[in-house]
N, C-alpha and C positions, 0 to 999 in steps of 0.2 A: 468274779465278774468276767464275762466272756470278752474275748478280744473284739468281737463284733460291736459290743456296747461301748468300748473305749475308742474305737477308730474314729478319726475325724470324718465328718460328713463330706461326701464328694459333691462338689458343685459342678453342674453341667452348664457350660457356657457356649454361646454361639459366636462364631467369628464376627468381629465388628468390621464394617466397611472402612477402608482406608480414608482418613480425613483428607480433605482437599487442602491444597497449599495456601497458607495464609501469609499476609504481609508481615515482614519482620523475621521470618524463619530463614535458615540457611538454604532450604530448598527453593524458597521464593527468590532469593538472591541469585542462585545458580540458574533458575529458569529465566529470570529477567535478563541476565547477561547473555545467556544462550540465544534468546529471542532477539536481543539487540544485535548480536553478531550475525544472526541469520538475516534479519531485516537489512542490516548494513550491506552484507554480501549481495543480497538480491538486488538492491537498488543501485549499488555502485556499478554493477554490470549492466543493468537495464538502461540507465540513463547516461552512461559515460559518453555515448555518441552525440548527445544533445548539443553541447558546446562546439562540436566538430562539424555541425551542419553547414556553416559557411565554407569551411575548408573542403568538405565533400562536394558541395555545389560547384566550387571552383575547379577541383581536381578532375571530377567526372563530367563536368559540363552539364549539370542538371539544374532544374528549378528548385527554389526553396521547398515547394510542396513535395517534389520527388525526394529531396534530401531528408524530409521529415519521415520518409518510409524507413530510415535506419532505426527510428524509434517506434513508429507505428506498426511495423511488421512484427516486432517483438511483443508489443502490448496486444495486438490483435490475436496473434497465436496464443498468447497467454490466456486471453479471455476464453477462447474456444477450448483450451485444454483443462480449464478449471473444474468443470463438472465431472468429466471422466476421471480425472485424477482424484477428486474428492471421493468418488465412489470406490476407487481402488484403495484409498486410505481407510475407508470404512471397513474394508475387508482385511487388509494386512497390517494396519496400524499407522499412527501418525508419524512416529519418530523415524522409521525406516524411509518413508517417502520424503520427509524433509531433508534428511541427510543425503540421500541419493540426489535429490534436486540440486543441492548446493555444490556437490562435487562435479556433476555433469555440467552445470552452468559455468564453473570455472574453466573446464576444458574447452567448452565451446567459445568462451571469450578469447582464450588464447588462439583458437583456430581462426577467428575472425581477423586477427592481426596478420595472417599470412595470405589473404586473398587480395588480388589486384583487379578483380572484376566486380563492378557494383552489384550486378545481379547475383553473383555468388555471395557477396557480403549480405545482401538482403535475405538470401536463403538461410545462411548461418544465423542471422539475427532472428529469423522466424523459429528455427529449431531451438535457439536459446530461450525464446519466449515460452515454448512448450516445457522445457526443462525447468525454467524459473517457476512455473505454475505450481510445482510441488510444495513450495513453502507457503505462499499466500493462500492456497486452497485449503491448507490444513492448519495453519498457525492459529487462526481465530478459534477453530473448533477445539484444538488442543488446549488453549488457554481457558475456554469456556468449560471444558470438562475437568481440568486439573486445578484451576485456581478458585478459591473461595469467592462466592458472589460479591461479598463486601470489598474484596481486593481486586476485582476484575477490571474496573475502570482504570486504575493506576497501571496494572500490568499491561493492559492493551495500549495505554498511552506510552509506556516504555518501549514496547515493540514498534509502535509507529515512530517513536523518536529515533530508533535504529534505522527505520526506513528513511527518515529525513536526513540523518547523518550520512547514510550511504549515498542517497541521491546527491547531497551536497558535495561529498568528497569525490564521487565519481566524476562529477562535472568539473570540480576544481583540479583534480589530478589530470584529467584529459586536457583541459584548457592550459594549465600551467606547464605540463610536460611538453606540449607542442611548441613551447618557446625554445626548447633545448633539443628536441628530437622529433623525427617524423611521427605522425599520428599513429601509425601502426605499432611503433615501439611503445608509445604511451598506452595503447590498449593492452599490450603484453604485460606491462606493469600492473594494470588493473586486474588482469586475469590471475597473475601470481598472488596478488593481495586477496582476491576472492577465494583462492584455494586455502590459504592460511586461515581465513575466517571460517571456512567449512570445517576444518579440523577442530577449531575452538568450539564451534557449535556442537559437533559430535561428542566432544569430551565433556561438555557442561550440561547438556539438556537431560533432565531426569526422565526415566522411563515412564510411560503412561501407566497410571494405576486405576483409572476410571474408564478406560477404553474397553468396549465390548465389540468384538468383530461382528459385522453384519454383511451379508452378501445380498446385493441388490440385483434384482432382475430389471430389465428395461421398464416393465410395467410398474414396478415399485418405485423406480427413480422418477418416472413421470408423475406418479401419485404423490411422492414427497414434494416434488417441485410444485405441483398444483396446490398442495396444502399451504405452502408458503406464499404462493402467488394469490391465494384467496384470503390471506390474513388481512386484518384491517389496517395494519401498519407497514408490514415488510415490503410490499410492492412500492410504496412511496419512498421508503429508504433506498430501494434499488434505483429509483428515478433520481434521487438526490445524488447518489454515488456516481451515476452516469454523467450528470451535469457538472458536478464539482470537479471530478478528475479530468473530464474533457476540457473544461475551462482552464484548469491549473496547468496542465501539460501544454496546452496551446500557448498560454502566456510565456512559458519558458522556451518553447520551440521557436517562437518568432521574435522574442525580445532581442535575441542575439543579432538578427538581421537589422533591427532598428538601431542598436547601440554601436554597431561597427560602421554605420553610415553617418553622414553629417546630420546634425551638428555635433554628435558625440565622438565619432571616430575612435572608438576604443579598440585596443589591440587584444590578442587572444588572452594574455594573462590578466589584463584589466577586466575583460569580459568575464573571466572565471571568477573574479572577486565578487561579482554580482551574486553568484550562487552561495556565497557565505550567508546570505539571507535565510538559508535553510536552518541556520541555528535558531532563528525565530520560530520556525516550524517545530523544532524539537521542544522548545519551551512550551508552545501552545498545545502540543499534543498531550504532554503530561499534565499541564495545568487544566486543560479542558477535561481530561479524564477525572481528575480529582473533583472539579466543579460539578461534573455530571453525577458523580457518586453522591455529592452533597445536596444539590438543588434539583436534580432531575435532568435527563437528557433533553426532554422537550423544551426546557427553559434555556438550554445552552445552544442547541443546534441553530436556531434561527438567528441568534446574535452573531455567531461565527460566520454564517453565510453573508449577513449584512456587512460585516467588517471586510470580507473578501471583495464584495461589490464596490465598496468605497475605495479600497486599494486599487482595484482595476481601473476605476475612473481617473484616479490620480496619475496613472501612467500616461495619460494624454498630454501631460505637461511637457514642454520643450526644455525644462530645467532638469539637469541630471539628478540633483539632490531630491527634488520632488518626485521624480520618476522612481528613484530607488526607494523612497519612503512608500510609494504606492505598491511596488513589488513586495516590500516587506509586509505591509498590511494584508495584501492578498495571500501571501504565504502563511502568515499567522492565522488568518481566518480559515484557510483551507485545511491545515493540519488539525486545528481545533475541531472543525466540523467533521472531518473524517474520523478522528478519534471517538467523537461522540456517537456518530452514526454507526460505526462498526461495532462498538461495544453494545449499542442498542440492539443490533441484530443478534448478537450472542445471547442477550438476556431475553429477547422476545421469542426466539425460536424454541419451542418446547420439545422438539424432537428433531432428528436428522439435522443436527446443528451444522455438520460439515456441508450439507447441501445448501442450507441457508447462507452460510459464509460464501460458498462457491457462487451462488446466484448474485449476492452482493458484489463480489469481486468480478464476476462476469460483466455486470453492468459498469463497474468501475473502470476496468481496462478496455471495455468496448468503447466507452466514452472517450478514453485517451486515444484510441486508434481512430475512431470516426471523426471526432471533433479536431483531433490533432492534425489530421490531413485536410479536412474540410476547411479549416481556418486558413490554410494556404490559399484557397480561392478568395477569401476575404482580403488577405494580404495583397494578392495580385490585383484585386479590383479597387481597393481603397487604402492600401498601405496600413500603417499602424492604426489609423482611425477606424478603418474597416474591421480590423481584428478586434479592437476594443468594443465596437458597437455589437458585433456578433456575440462576443463572450459576455457582455453585460446583459444581453437578452437572456442568455442561458442562466446567468446568476439570478436574474429576476424571477425566472421560473422556479429555480431551486429555492429561493426565498419564499415564494408562494406555497410550495409544497411543505417547507419547514413550518410555516405558520399553520398550515392545515393539520400537521402532525401534533400540534399543541392540544388539539381537541380529541386525540386518540384515547379511547377507553383503556384503563389499566388492564394488565394481565389478570385473569380470573383468580389465580392462586396468590397474587401479591396484594391486590387492592391498593398498591402504591402507584400514584400517577406518574412517578419518576420512571416507571418501567413501560 
């Protein structure tokens, strides 16, 4: 018998595409922690100035609306940088952009602590907004590419939980530390913390396995944006993001001015404790993500917006306990709605997901910048009542859009109305 007849047959196989990361695996855990660190670092630096607005107003002799520019300059610059950075990420990769973003942001936060001119501080905060854009512009696209669809809602919720924790701790640190040191030294502590978190993010985030480089010409970018803006659902999700973020940031921008005044008369540390309500947001973002995976995003979004509206109205009370409950409900509704809407964008965008995420976040941070400053006019005209009236109108519009999205046809490939 010839050797040819006894040789084992040779099987020709084709390489199998890498499987996406599923819940319960070590890679999923590393990704979740990395995104938590990244979200935490982003928001601890972005919003650490918010509880310092009364102190900035007093030190620099500026109005509350002008003091709000310490936040709005960052969010406005962030909004403008999102689309260019998302295009760059499509070309060179998600992970390098996110890592560079976090390290540069930490350095700019430290630089802001050394300025003694308010105009220079605003310039640094605007540059910080551009550097921050590297994470939110790419994070949702990275998760949508690398995480299995059935695990996406929870992973997005965990990322947003990191955002909530960072936002809370940035405010708490800045407010609490100013009881013991000047606000500039408090900002230095925040900058050092964000640098440590950048290192942890870099060490834990798995490399992209489903990223394919794409070079976009301006014409292609316009075409990609147009395709998302002509979708039956995505533009309405962008409107919701503008309204929700604008109302939420405005609530926290100006609630400090209300709480340090009679009849509450809270000090900096007491005011900082109000921001512990962000823990509620952490819970609602993960819970909302799970609930969206189970019963559908269209059935969760409008409920979360309604909860936020009820909470906003409760802040009209002159009783501190009732007001805190209202802020807590508004926080719960906001993070639940944001988790739901952002994961919906990731599922609904069938191509150029980074562009879809960038458009969503452009509207999100534009709302923060525009409404965050405009609400200062409502404060000047009608105090806290004027603020609540304006923001309640915004939330009523968001609720109307959310109810409209319930009638959105499902994606052609899924047939599932949850999508």
